C-alpha positions in Angstrom: 0.5 0.2 0.0 2.9 2.5 1.1 4.7 1.9 -2.4 1.8 2.3 -4.5 1.0 5.7 -2.9 5.1 7.0 -3.4 4.6 5.6 -6.5 1.2 7.8 -7.4 3.1 10.7 -5.6 6.0 10.1 -7.9 3.3 10.5 -11.1 1.8 13.3 -9.6 5.3 15.4 -9.2 6.4 14.7 -12.5 2.6 15.7 -13.8 3.0 18.6 -12.0 6.6 19.4 -13.9 5.8 18.7 -17.0 2.7 21.1 -16.2 4.9 23.6 -15.0 7.6 23.5 -18.5 4.4 23.5 -20.3 2.5 26.7 -18.7 6.4 28.7 -18.8 6.4 27.5 -22.9 3.0 29.1 -23.2 3.7 32.0 -20.9 7.7 32.6 -23.2 5.0 32.5 -26.4 2.6 34.7 -25.1 5.3 37.5 -24.9 7.0 36.8 -28.0 3.7 37.1 -29.7 3.3 39.7 -27.7 6.1 42.1 -28.7 6.4 40.9 -32.4 2.5 43.2 -32.1 4.3 46.2 -30.4 7.1 46.0 -32.8 4.8 45.8 -35.5 3.0 48.1 -34.1 5.4 50.7 -33.6 6.5 50.0 -37.5 3.3 51.0 -38.9 3.0 54.1 -36.9 6.5 55.3 -38.1 5.4 54.8 -41.2 2.5 56.6 -40.8 4.5 59.6 -40.0 6.4 59.4 -43.1 3.8 59.2 -45.2 2.4 62.1 -43.5 5.0 64.1 -43.8 5.7 63.4 -47.1 2.0 64.2 -48.2 1.9 67.7 -46.0 5.8 68.2 -47.8 4.2 67.7 -51.3 0.8 69.6 -50.6 
C-alpha cells in the first residue's frame, strides 16, 4: 500500500513538473507574440508618420 502511494506521489510530481514546463513555454510564446505585435505596431506608426510628412510636403 505504501509503495503504491509513493508511486502515485511520484507520478503526480512528474505531471506537475511537466505542467509547469508547458505553462512556462506558453507564457514565453505569449510574450514573444505580444512583443512582435508591439514591434509591428511601432513600424506601422513610423511608416504612417513618414507618409503624412511626405504628403504634407507635397501639398
